Structure formats: structure tokens, C-alpha cells
N, C-alpha and C positions, 0 to 999 in steps of 0.2 A: 385659376393658378389652385393648386392645391394648398389647402391651409397647414400651417406646420403643425405636429403634436405639441402637446403641453411637455414643457422642461422639468423636472423635479428642484431645479435651482437651488436656494438655500430652505428646504423646507426643515422644519423644526420636529417634527414629532413623526411617531409611524402613523398616525391619525391623520395627519396632513399628506404623506405620503400616500396611504390607500386614497385619499381623497381626490388626490391631481391623478392617480391612477385609473380612480372610476371616469374622470376626464378624459383621458385618453382613448378609453373603452367607447366613451359615448361620441367622442368627437368623430370614431371610425366608421359608425355607423353600421357597425356589424352587431349580428346577434353573439349569444353564446357559442350556438350552433355552430354558424359561419366560421367564428374564431377556431373553433376546435377542427374544423375541415381544413381550414388554410393553413394552422401548425402542423397538422398530420403532413400537409404536402411537402413541408421544408424541414420534416425530420424532426418536429417538434413534440413534447406532448403537453396539452392544454384540455383536459375534461373539462366538460360542464360547469359539474357540481363542484369542482374544485375551486374552480374561476368563480364561480358567483360566489361562493361562501368565503373565498378571501379578499373580493369588492365590500363584503358589507361586516367586516370584523376591522379592529382598529390596530393589533398587532401587523409586523411587517410580514409579507409575504414572502415563500421561498424566493430563491435567488432565480432558482430556474424555471420558477413560474413568470418571475418578472421579466425577463429575456424572450419567454414564447411570447407574453403577450404582447410585450412593447413592440415585437418583431412582426406580429400578426396584424398589429393596427398601422403598420407601415411603417415604424420607426427606421432606418436606417443604421450604420452600425455606430456611429460618433452618436443616435441618439440613446442607444441601444447602450452604449460604455456608459453614457451620462447618467441613465438611470442606474445603472449595476453600482455605481461607484456612488450616489447617494446613497445608494441602500446600504452599501458597505457602512459608509460614514456615519449613519443610524444604529443601524448594527452595532456597531464599536461605540458607539455610545451610550448605547441601551444593552451592552453586551449579551447581549440574544443571541450569536448564531456566529458561529466562524465565518471567518471573510476565503472567498472562493478566490480562483484568478480571474482576470480579464478575460472579457469574450475574446477567441482565437489564440489565446497562448497554449503551450501544449503543457500538461499536466505533472507535476512529478513524479518522475520511476517508483514505486513501491519497492520498496527494499524486498518484499516477498511477494514474486511473482505468481506464485502457485497459492495464496491466500492467508499468508503472514500478518502479522501488523505492523503498520507503520506511524510513522506523526505526521499527523498535517502543521500547518505554519505556527498554528498556535500550541504547538505540542500535544496535541489530544492525539488519544490513539483511536486509530480505526483499525476495522478489519478487512482487506481485500477480498471481497466475496469472488467466487471462482464461477464463473459464467456457466451456468449449465442447460442452453437453452433449448437441446433437443425434446421433441412431443417424446408424449411414452409409447416405451416398443410397446405393437400390438401381440397378444398373443396369435391371433390369427393368420398365422404367415407359412405357408408351404410351399415346396416346389420350384425352390432357387437355393436348394443348396451349394449348387455348384455355383452358381453366380455369386453368393454372399462368400464362399470361399476366397474365388478369383478378386472379387474388391477388395477382401481384407489383404489379401496377398499383396496386392497393387500398393496399398496403402498403408501397410503397414514393413515398408522397408527403412532398411538403416540408412542410406546413402543420402549426401545429403541433395538441398532441392525440394521444396512445396511441390507435392503431386497432386495435380487434378484428375480426378473421375468422373467421367459424364457418361449419366444412365439415362438411356434416352428408350423411348417407346411410346405406342399409342394410347390415348386415355383411359384411363382405368385399369393399364396393366400392372400397377401397385409400384409405381417409381416411389414414391414416399415412402411408403413403408420398408421398399430396401432400401434405402437411405438411412432411415431411421433406426433400422435394422441393424445395418452394416456400422452405423453413429455408436450406438450400446455398447456394440461388441468390442468396438476400438475405444471405448472411455480411457480407460486407463492409459494407452497411447501417449494421449493429448492432455497431459495434467493439469494446462492451464486453462482448459476447458473447451467447451464445442459452443461455438454460432450455430442459429439454426433463424430460417427467413422464408417464409412462404411471400415469393414473387410474385402471385397472383399474371404469371405472364399470358395469360389466356383471358382472363376478368376483363371487366368494365375499366376498371382502373387498375393497372399494374404499377406496382411499385416500384420509385424510381429511387436510382442508385444513392441520392442526394439525401432522402428519406434516411432507407437503410445504412449507412454510414450514420446518419446520424446516433439511430437506435442501437445500434455497433458500438459506439463510442463512448456510449452512456454506459454501456452495460461493461465497459474494458477501464471504467472507473473517472471517464473524463467529465466531470460536472457541467450540466447545461449551459450553464456562460460563458464554458470555457470549450464549448464544441465550435468549430470554425464556423462562419455564416457562408462560406461558398465552395463550390464540390472540390475543387482541386485541394483547398487546403483540408478539407474532410477526407481527403484519399490521402494525403502527405501524412499526416498525422496516424490515419488508419496503421498504413504501409508501417510508420513507427513503432507504433507498438506493438505490431506482430512480427515484425521480424526481430523481435529479441522474446518471442514466448511459443510455446509448443501448442498449437491450436487447430483443432478441428473445425472448417466452417462448411455448414450444411447451405446451399443455395438451392431451394426448391422451386419446380413449374417455373423455370425461365422462359421465356418468350423467345431469346438471342443470344448471342453472345455479348452483343450492347450493353444489356442488362445488366450481365455478369461480372465484364472485363475489371472493371473497377473495385468490385467487392473481391476478387480473389486474394487469399493471400501470398505474402511475399519470403514471408519467414522458412529460412532453411528446413526448422522442425516441422514447418505446418503444411497440413493436408485442406483438399476442399471436393465435396462432391457436389456435384450441378446435376439438376434432374431436369428434364424437358420433354414436351412432345414435338420437339423438331430436333433432329440430327446434329444441329450446331455443327454445322461441317465444318467454320470458321471460327472454331474454339480449340486451343492444343489442348492435348491430354488422352488419357487410358479411356478405353470405350469399353462401357458394358449395355450393347440393347437388350435388350426385353419384351420375348415374347410372349404371346397368350399360353396360358397353363394347356400341359397335355391332357389327358382324360384322365389319366393317375390322378394327377396332382388335381385336376380340379374336383373330382370325387372326395379327395383327400383335407379339401377344405371345406366340403359341404360336411362332410362325417364330425369334424370339428367342430361344426357348427350346430349340427343336431343328435350327433350323439351316435356311435356306431348301430345301437339297436333299429335306431329310426331308418338309418340310409339301408341297412342291410335289408329291413324288410319291405322295401319298393326300392329293390336295386335298378331296377328297368326306371323306373321314374327317375332316379335320381342321375342313373347316368343321359336321361332325354335332357334335364336338366340341363348341366353340364354342354352337352352338345349343339342345344338351342341355344346357350351364350357363346358359343363358339371360344371357349376357355378362356376368355376374359374377366378376370380375377374381380373387378368390380361388380361386374351383370353376375357372376357366381355367387356372392358375399351379399347384393343385395336379395335376389332370390333365398339363400339361407338365411338373412336376416326375416325376411316378412314369414318363414315358415317358423324360426325359432320362436318370433314373438305370437303366433299362431299354433300351439302343439298339438291341437286337434283337428288342423289341416293335414290330410293326405299327401302325400307327395305329387300325386297323382292329380292333385288340382292345379297346381303350378305350372305342373309338367305339360297339364293340356293348354293351360291359356296361351304359354309361352309358344306353343305351335301355331297360333294363329297371328301372323306377322303384320295384321292390322292394328292387332292391342302388344304387340311385345314389345314395343318399347316403353309404352306405359303402365305393364305389368311389372317392370325394373326400375320400381322407385320404391322407398320407404324414409319415411320422415321426410328431413332436409335431402336425402342422399339420391341421387335419380341418375341411371346410364344417359338418359339423354340430355339433362343439362349437362352434365361432361363432355359428350361429344360436339354437344353444340357452341360451349365456348370456344372450343377448336375453330369452328366452323364458322363463327363469326370474327374470327381474329386473321379469316384468309382474305385472299384480293379478290374482288370479284368475279374475273376469268376461271380463279383456282375455286370457286364457289359454283360457278356454272356447269366447269369439267364432273367435279365429282355430282351434281345432280345428274348428268348426261352418265357417266359411268353405272350408274345406279338404275340404269333402265337396260341394263346388258345383261340377258338371260343367267348368267352365270356369275362366280367372283373370282373366276381368272380369266387374262386375257392379256394381250401384247400391245404394242404403244399405237398398230395403223389401227384397231377398233377405236378407240378414243379418236384419232382424225377422222375419220370417218362421221361419229358423233358431231365432232363439233365442226366439219366441214372445214378441216385445215392440213397443214403439209405432216408429215411423219415427224421432222425434228421439231416443230412446234407442238407437237401434239407431245412428242420425247420432254421438252420443256417444262411444260405443263404438269406431265406424272411427275417431274421432280419435283415441283414445289407442294405435290401432294403427299411424294414417298418423305419430304421434309418434317411434314409436322405429324406423320405417320398414320393418316389417312388410308394411304394404301402402302401394303409393302410389296417387298421384290418378294415375288414368291419362289423363283427358281429360273435358271440361264437355260435357255431351250440353244436347241442347235441352228437359231435365226435373232439370237440376240435375248434379252429378258423379257420373264412374263412376270406382269402384276397381279395381286390378290387385294383383294375388296373386303374386311370382313364384312359378316353378317347383317351387324348391328350398325354398322355405318352406311353401308347400303342402304339399310332400313329408313333410316335419317336423310339420306341422298332422294329417296324416293318419294317421301313424304313434303321434301322442300320439292324435288320436281313436281309434283300434283299440283301443291301450293305458287309455284313463282313461272314453272315454263307452261306455257301453252299447249292444251292435247292438239292443236297442229304442228306444234315446231315438236313437239316430243315423238309425234309419228313420221314427222321427214328423217326427223337424227335416225329411227330405227331402219328408216327406207333406204337412207343411207349407208347402215350397216349392212343390212343385207345384199346391196348390189356391189359394197366392195369384197363382202366374202363371196359373191356369186364370180365376179371378174377373177381374185386372185384363186379361188378354186378352180377355176376353168382353164386359166391359165398355166398354172400347177398341172394340173392332168392335160392336156395339150403336149407339154415340155417332155411329160415322160412317157406321151404316146403308148399306153398300154392299151387302153380300150378300142375296139373294133368298130365301135360305133360313129366315132368320126365328127359328131358334130357339134358345133360349137353352140355354148348356152350364154354368150357375153352379150348377145343380143337383148338380154332379158335384166342386163347390169343397170339401174340409173343410176349410180354414181362408182366412182371410179379413184384410186388414188392417181398419183401421176405416174409417168412412166419409170424416169429415175427412183423415186421407191418404189415402184411396182418389182424392179429387175432388182434392185436389192435387197428385199422379203425372199423373193424367188429364184436366188443365184443357186439356191440347191431346195428345188421344189418335194421331191421327196422329205425332206428334215421340215419343210413348213407345214406339210403336211401332215406329217405326225407330232408335230408340235402344235397344230390349231385341230386335231380331229375332235375333243369333245366341244371343243367351244363353236366348230363349225353347226356339228351336230346340233347343240343348243339352238344355234341361228336360226336354223331349218324350223325347229321346232316353237318355235318363240314368233316366227313370221308365219305358220300355220294357224298357231292359234289366233293370229292379227289375221287371219283369211287372206293371205299376201299367197295365192298358190300357186299361181305361174312361177315368178321368180324362186320361191323356196320349191318347187320341185323341180327347178333346174339346178338348184345347188344339190340338193340330194341327188340327180345325175351326175353331176359334175366330181362327188363323192366316190362314185362308183368305183375311180381309179385307186382310191385311195383303202378304199374298204377290200378292193382284189389285191393289189399287192401286198396288201399286211393282215391279210386272212381275217377281218374283221368281219365276220359273215353275219352274229346277231344283231351288230350294229346296222349293217346293211337291210338286212330281211326288216327289221323292225322301222326302222326310218321312210325307205322307200315304200313299204306297207302303208305307213300312215299317210303318206305324201299322195299316194293312191287312189287312197279313197277319199281324200279330200278333192283330188282332180275330177274324179268322177262323181262327184256329189255338186260340182258345180259343174258341170260338163264342159270342163277344159282336155277337148281331145288329144289335143297336142303334145301337153304335159304325161296325160293319160299313156301312150303310145311309147312314151319316153321310158317311163316306169316299169309296163310291162316289160318293154324289151330288156331292161336290166335285170329286172326280177327272174325274167327266163335264165338271163346267163349264172345270176347267180344259184338258180334252183338246181343248172345244168352243172356247174361245179358241186353241188352236193348228193349229184344223183339224186335226183328227185325227178325224174323223166316225166310222168303225166301232167306234173305241175308244169314244167318246163314248157311243155309241148302247147299247155294252154296260154300263158303268156304271150308268146311268139305266134302264135294263133289269133289272140286279142291282139295284140301289135299292132298286126297285119290289117286287122279288120277298123284299126282307128285309124292307120294312115292313108288309107285312101284318099287323093287329093290334096296329101300333102307333100308330093315331091319325092323322086328317088330315095334320098338320103334316108329317113327312115324307113324305108319299104327294104330297103336293101340290108339294113344292120338286121331286121327281126326277121327276115326272108333268112338269111345266113345264119343266125343264133336257131333257126327252125331247121336246116339243113343236120346243123353238125348233132342234133339229140337225135334224127330220126339216121341219123351214120352209127351214133353209139347204139341204139336200137337194132342196128344191123339192118335199117330198110335203105339197102343202096339204091334202089332204082328211085324212092323218094327222096334221099338226100344229095344224090349226081342234080337230079332236076333242080329241087330248092338252091343250090351252090352256084350251078349252072347263072338262074335268076339275080340269083345276089349279086355274081361277078358281073352281070350287064350292068346292073341298077347303080353298083357301086362306079364303075366307069361313067355313066352319063354323069351320076353326084360327084363323080370329083375325090373319090373317098378310097384314098390307094389303102389304109388299112382294112377296110373290107374287104378290097378286091385279094389282096392278099390272104385274109382269113379262108375267102372262097377257094380261091384256087388250091390251097394247102390241103383243105377239107377234100377235095377232090383226089388230090395225089396221096390223101393217108385211105381213102378209101380204094384205087389201085392197089396199094401197097398190101392190105389187107384181102385181096381179092387176089394177089400172085402176081401180080403185076409190075413189078418190080423195077422195070427199065422204066416205063409210064411214069412212075409214082416219083422216079431220081428225077426227071426231069422237070416233073412240076415244084417239087422242092425247090431245085437248083434255079429256077424261074423268082420263086417267090424269096429266095434268099437274095439275090441281085435286086428284085425290086425295091425290097425293106433297107436293104444298105443305101441305095438309091435315094429314097424318102427318108432316111434317117430313123424309120420306124423299128426300134431296137426289140419289141415284144416278137414282132414278124418276124426277125433277126433270129433269134433262140428259137420260136418254134420250127422255122424250116432247119436249124442245125438239129435239133432234134429229132426230125422225121427224116433228115438225110442219113444221122445214124440208124435208125432203124431201115434205113434200107441197105445200107452196108453190114449192119446185124444179119438182114435175113439173105445176104449173100456171103457170110461168113467172113468177112473183113472187118477181123473186129479192131486189128490198130485203128483204122480210118474211123470206126464208127467211136471209138473210145474218145478219141480227138473231138468229134464233133459233138458229144455229149458235153468232152468238158468244157470247149467255147461256150454252148449253148448255158452249161451252168454258170459262166463267169459272168454272162450279159444278164441275166437272170438277178443273179447276188448285188450287182451294182444297180439294178433299178430296186432293189428292193422286194423283189416276186421271190417270195420265197415257195410258195407254191409250185411256182414254173421251174426251179433251182431244185425243190424235190422230183421234181420226172425227171430231169436230167440223171441228177444223181443216182435214181432207180435203174434205171437201163446201164446208167457207166457202171454199176457194181455188177451186173448180171453178165456185160462182156467182159469186165476183167475176169468174174469167174469161168469164161468160155476160155480166154485166155491164161488159164492157170493161176491168177492170182488169187485163189479162193482166200487168203485170210481178209485181204483189203476188199473184195469184192464183197464179202459176206457182210464185213463191215458198213460197208455203202447199203447196202443192203436194209440192215438191222435199223442206221439210223434214219432211213427213207420212211422204213416203217411209224417208228415212232413219230414221225412229222406229218404222215398222214392221216395217223390213227389224232395226233392233236387238232389239225384242219377240219376233221370227221368227211374228209374226203374218203370214200368208200370204194372206188375205183381205183383208185393210187392205193389203197390198201389191198386189193386184191392183185393189181398186178405185182407189187412187192410182195406178196407170201406166194406166186406163182414163180417169182424169180428163183426167192431162196428154195423152193422144192425141186426147179433142176438144178442149183446148185449144190444140193443135200444129193442126188441124182448122179451127180458128177462124181463127187466124193466117196458114193456107194451106199449111203445110208439110208436106206428105201422107208424105214419106220419116220423119221423125222420128215423125211421128201412128202410121206402119205397124208400127214399131219397139216402141212402149210397147203397142198396139193387140195385138199378137203374146205379148209377153211377158204382158199381162196374161188372155189367154184359155190361155196354157199353165198358167197357177196356176189357173184357175177348172177346169181339165180336172182339174188334180194333187189338188184337192180335194172336185170333185163336184159342185161348186155348177151346176145347169142351168141356173137363171134367169137367169145373170148369166154364164155362159158364152155363152148367146144376147144379152145386151146388147154383150158384149166383140165376139163376131163378126160382129154389126152397125155397130159405129162401124170394126172392121177393113175391111167391106168399104167405108164410105165412104171411108177413108182409098185402098185401092186404086182406087176410081175417080177420086178426085184424082187422082193420080199418074199416072193412063190405063189401068191393066193392066184392062180390063173382064172378062176372065176370070178371073184371081185374084179379083177382086170376087163375081163368079156362083158361085165356090166354097165362100168366105166365109159368101153368104145364104144357098148351100142348105144349109151346116152349120149355118146360127143357125135354120134353119125344122125341120132335126132335131132340133135340141135342145130345141126347142117341143116338137115332137110327142112327144119322151121324157117330157118332162114330163106333157102329156095321159093318155100309157099308166101313168103313173105315180101318178094318181090326182088331177091339178091340180082 
């Protein structure tokens, strides 16, 4: 049983009172420091030095100290009240102090709430102070002018009703500085004062509403003994006082709505600013989310700290510091503070140190302020599952990602990953970067990623980290291959899914790939980064598989630089480890790319290497490589070799069941028929390809067959039928997102429109195609468009521009080595010279055309 505390009874002197109070402290068994901590938890103020001094004097201690000490020692409400009454009786007898209200009673309302005089119960004059608890306004405040203006507008409204402004954002983004600046700007709007408290929402000891209310009530004029001992009474008294006042309450660094709901003012002329690292989604109010500073604002902050001359002298280093800090104000401030304290340091010293990811968080510390500590407060306050998710996200190859990537890292479903991401967004460790066509894309700040990576290395085994990244690679490969197969653009037709070690559920996969091209476009850079990361980790086969699956994305989007760089690196890695299967696929894909870019000798080398490595790998690989080789021979006018290879490719494709490649090879033979004047035979092959493509749902093959049928009709002078085929082909390619294929169709549509007499519209389409081909870097297409424009100028009777266009087309066809079309271009040039009256030049052009056709015959036409 607990021994009851000594009671003051009928003490007669102050010395007896203090002695008995010492006995209360002794019986509690608590040290002065423990008493101070216990008092602080319930909102009382009991400094060690003050208590020790008071208990060693013979004069009466203050009423507030008596209440706090007895309560901290375990006294209940009646006991506290008895001690207060005993102290008051002694005070009246000795005339030493005014009498305060009993505990729990509401104080008299001062006559002048804005700081005027009023009388206490003894008639003594007191000055009611206006509380101004805001910290000093910081002079280093940049880049928030728009947000501050909006905050002042929201808080400085005339209509009645308390206003709550929620300022949210990640750790270190400057929420406190923002709230303090806004509070000072609006101080005159709240003449009854401004309350402020740091709620330490993410610290080891978050402030409790009970304690904060006690502190606020004392500031509002409630004496210590009159502060209610229970939470409900404190809330009621606080609201009663604020209902009659015009005050601003700043609740800084809140953990959640529960921590602040009891502290919000209810007065119609009051307002509150709440700052938090969470979104405070369940708290009503106006919202201002703070983002990181842009480069200009970050540089302005650094310039303010270091001076314009110093930053201007090392402008590149200044920009580097801001960029490596990711625009986080706290990080920029810490870097600036270190430099300001060391004027002899060059900015380049800190800039170099911050580029080292192993040291960056350690470098961002000055005095007791550190970016790492600020971020870790948020981290420590999270649930274990959310912490683990952050550690896994830090393993990603880049800062931007979609929810499916986290699902793979955690080995969970898509909806579970989205729920975890919501928790991370709530505390601003993950931001919603953008909304893509297939859903939210998320972003991890570089400094948060560094913290997560450190934690992953410390708390997650290497085996588990490797397994997570392997799942990510597997999911990426599976999704990319399915998307490519759905689009069915590439004629290789070889699935990569057998290389995928992990995949999402069919339901999740269908949700993500409802629009496969949109998914591809959203994920392009992320998927490239996944391949690069896997190659760094020497997971060559699945990395090469993913690089191969991306061929469709690269082709339809004309991302030729990405295509060449990524697959070139993957090819080197495959050859290095002796992975023939991967090297075969990559040689074939790079052969397709170099064909598109009119680099025919390189294309031949890639296709031939693919065939060499494909020996023993089955017909599928040899079919696609042979078809590609045949296509290059056709472009070079080597028709005998081209027909032979197309025939072989068709047989191999039939045995492999690869409809795409079969259509591609058959169409190639038809183009050779057309270029050699066998229009009827060509039309039969193109019609066969069109039917097979439609039956198989191979839409790129359908578009290609329609383009070629359009050329057959054009050769026969059936221009309306040709135009209809080209329009259909362009529409299909546009639906597929294949801009290059659409340009092929649009170019020849412009040509036949000119031949039909629609000169203006035809030339407009040709001009648009010319710019598109130049943007793609497709020389053959550019030459074909220049040829068509030359023909259009001839129809219009303009020999000079016709000659210029024809000469440009001839130069390009000479450059890429296309003999068939070189001869066609030279014949058009000869017609331009003839129309211009330069018969000698016309003769030279015709002779050159004859020589080109002779060279074709000698090459095995």
C-alpha cells in the first residue's frame, strides 16, 4: 500500500510549511531531476535549482511551485488543494503574497485583453502581458514569396470563424521558417498575441497536448494553481479563453492530427498554422505544401549566406552545391553555413565533397544541425514495414519509379505496394512526382535515398538485397516483353519471358498494360536504368533480354540514341561472358537499328554475326537475322542475294511459327518484284501479306503491306487507290505510335496527291515528312521525300527548285549506297535539267543513271 503524503494540517509558520514540504519530497523518493521530468510531462514547470533553493529557505515558496511539487510527488487533487489552502492561510497571516484561485477554477477575465491594467482580488494593479511566443524571424528566407503571399491571404480574411493553415513538406524543406515568417507578417492582425510550440512530433519525446495546454494557459494569464489537473478541463478553459480573443496559434512539427486537434483555437477571430512532415490528411484546413527550392532560389539562399562576390567567383561550384543538395533548403543552408564559417575555403571544396555519395550526408552537418539527423527523425517514427520499404526503394537505379517497382522489391501485390507508398507519401519521404498515363509516378529525394541506402546496407543482408533487385529485373523483363508482344511491332517474334525470374499477378499485369505503348513511354528511362544496373551486377542474360524487349519501344518512339547505347553495352557484356544466345539477339536488334539509320555496312556485319552465333539455337533466331540481312541487300540493290535470303527467312519463319517474320520476308520479295517492274507479282505478294497480317493481328505488317500496295497502285497510275492505301497505313502507324512508319506513308501520300492535282496539300505533306525524316536522322526517307518534292516542282513547271531537290536526293542516295533509287533520282534530275534548257547537264544525268543501273546488273540484279 502506498504511504499517504504528509498533510499541512495546522502549520503555524513558513519554516514549518517548508520543512513539511521537504518531507513530501523525501517520501516521494524522487530526485530533483526526476521531479522536474515528471512535472514537465503534465505541463508543470519545476526547475531543479528553483526547487532546491525553495526547500532550503524559511520563506514561503510560490503557489505555482507548491502545486507543481505536490502534484509531481504523487499528490491527488484534494491533497494539492489542501496544500494550496494552507499556503494561502500563511500568506494572509504574514501578508507575503496575493491569494490565487483554487486549483481548477477559471480566472477572472481581465478587463483589457490586449495588455491593459486590471485588479486582482486584493485590489493590486497588474499588467496583462500580450503573449508573443514566435521565435525570431530568420533573415535567410528566400524562394517562398508566392506561398507566403497565399498564406497571408488565407489567414487575413474578414469573415468570422477560426482558420487553420496546414503547411506540409519533407524534413528540411523550411516549414518552421515559413510558419514563423508568416506569423510575424500577420502579428498586427492578431493583437491578443501569438502562441507557438514545437510539438517535436518526430522526436523521442513528442509534446503531449496536456503539457502544451498547461503552458499555453499559464501564458494566457492562468496562475499555476488554477491550471486544471485533467485534460478535458484544460481544453475547456483554453477554448473559453481563446473564444474571446484574436490570436494566432502556431503548432510546429506535428506528428499527426491527434496531437494538434485539442490545441486548435475556436475563437471566430483566431487562426492556426500547423506544420508537419505528414500530410495531415485527416485534419481539415487550407493547405500549402512546400516543395524543394528550384535552382534559382537555392542559389539565392547561398548568395545571401556567402555574399554575391564569393558565389559569382565560383558560380559553377555554387550551382553544383545546390544541385547535389537537391534544392533542400536545410541542406543548402548547412553547406552555406560551413562555408560562411570558413571564408578561406573555396566553394569547390564543398562541391567536390558533396559529389561523393559515401560522404554526402556526413558533409551536410554544422554544429548541432545535421541533415542526417533531421531525416532520421522521420525514419525512426515510421512503422517497421514502411522503414523496410524505404530501404528497398533506395536500391532502385533512379529516383523516379512507379508502384509496380516497389511491389517487385517487396515481393507483394500492386495494391499492397500502393498502400505502403501512401504511408511514405504521408511523411513526405516519397513525393508524387507526376501522374503518368498508367498511374502515379513517385520520386525519392537524393538525400532520402542516401539515408535509405545506408540503412539497407546496415539492416538488410546482401542476399536479400540481391534477391529484391533480381525480382525487379524479372518484373521489368516480363512487363516489357508482354507490352512489346501486344504492340507486335518487331519482326523478331522471340519471347523473352523465360528469362523473367519474378512477375506480377495476371490481374496486376493487365491493369498496368491496358495501354502498352503508354506504359512503355512512362517507364522508358526507368527500364533503361534497370538494364544498366543489372549489367553492373553482371546479370547479363536477363539484362540482355530486357534490352532486347525494349527494341519495340525504341523503334516506335525513334529513340535511336538510347537503342544503340544500351544494346551496344549489353552486347559487349554478352560477348565478354560468352553468352551466344544473348549476343545473337542483340546483334539482330542492332542490325535493325543500323538499317534504319542507313549504315548498311554495319547492318550487314551485325546480321552476319547474328547468323554465325545462331548456329544450333533453332530456327527462330536464324529466321529474324536472315530476314534482316535480306532487307539490307535489297536496299543496296543486290536483288539476287536479297531474294535468296528472304526465301530462307520465310522457310525458317514457317518452321518456327513466326508469322511476323514470315510476313516481313514475303513483303521483302514483293518489294523486289515492284522495283524490277513486276507489278502484278508484287501486288499478289502484298495482298498475301495484308491478309496474313490481319489474320494474325500483326498491325505493323498490315501497315507495311498497305504502304507497298499503295506503291503498286502508284506504279500503275491508280492514284486514288494508292492514296487510300497510304492513308490507312498512316492511320495504323499513328495508332501504334510508330512515327517513322507513319512518315513513310505520309510521304508517299503527298506524292500521289501532287500527281492527282492537289498540289498545295501534297507539297505540305511532303514538307512535313522531310522535317520528320531529318529529325529521325533517316537519310533514305529524306532522299525519297526530296525526290518526291522534285517531281512535284516539275509538275508545277519549276525546273530550278526541282533541280535543287533532285540534286540533294542524289547526294543522299550516293552516300547510303542505294543504287536503285540513285538511278531513279538521276533520271528526275535529268528531267529538271531538260525543263530548264540545260541539255548538256541532262545528258550527263542520264548517263549517270545508266551507269547506276549497269552497276546493279553487275551486282547480281
